[in-house]
N, C-alpha and C positions, 0 to 999 in steps of 0.2 A: 525434467525442466523445473527450475526454481520458480517460486511464486514471485513474479515481478511485474511491474506495470509495462504494458506494451509500448507506451508513448515516452514516458520520462525515465523508465528503468528503475523506479523506486523498489527497494528490496527490504527484507526484514532487518531489524536493527537490534543489537544486544543492549542490555541494561541491567539494572538491579531493582529488586523489590526492597524498599526500605523497611526496617523493622522499627516499630513504634515504641516498644518497651524493652527493658533489659539493659544491662550495663555494657555487654560486649557487642552490641549492635551488628549482628551477623547479617551480611548482605546476601540475599538469595538471588541467583542469576535468573533472568527472565528474558523472553524474546518478544519484541514488539513487531507485530505483523502490519503491513500496509493494508488499508481498507480497499481491497480489489473487488470490482464488480464487472460482470460481463457487459460488453457494449459492442454494437455492430459498427465497425469502422470501414470506410471505403479505402481499399488499397488496390492500386492499379485498375480502378474502375469497377471493382467487384466488392460487395460488402463481405467483411470477414469478422466473425465473432472473436473477440479477444478480451483478456482481463485488463482493466484500466483502473487506476487509482481514482478516488472520488474527486481529487483536486483537478486532475486532467479532464475527467468526465464533465465536471462543472464548467470548466473553461471552454470545452468544446461546445457544450449546449448553449453557453452564453454567446459564443461567436456566431451561431447559426440563426439567432433571432434577428 
């Protein structure tokens, strides 16, 4: 199973590490991972532990207040 958010489906994203010096500015590939954290979500009346990105987690916790 790929690491993705259980709510919004956010997955890892590809990009480049910029090189700060040198004439030929070689771009090194890198992978940016979403900040996933475990959270208990109620699905079908039962709490289920799942990985949720911090943006969704923050929104869920704000709506419960």
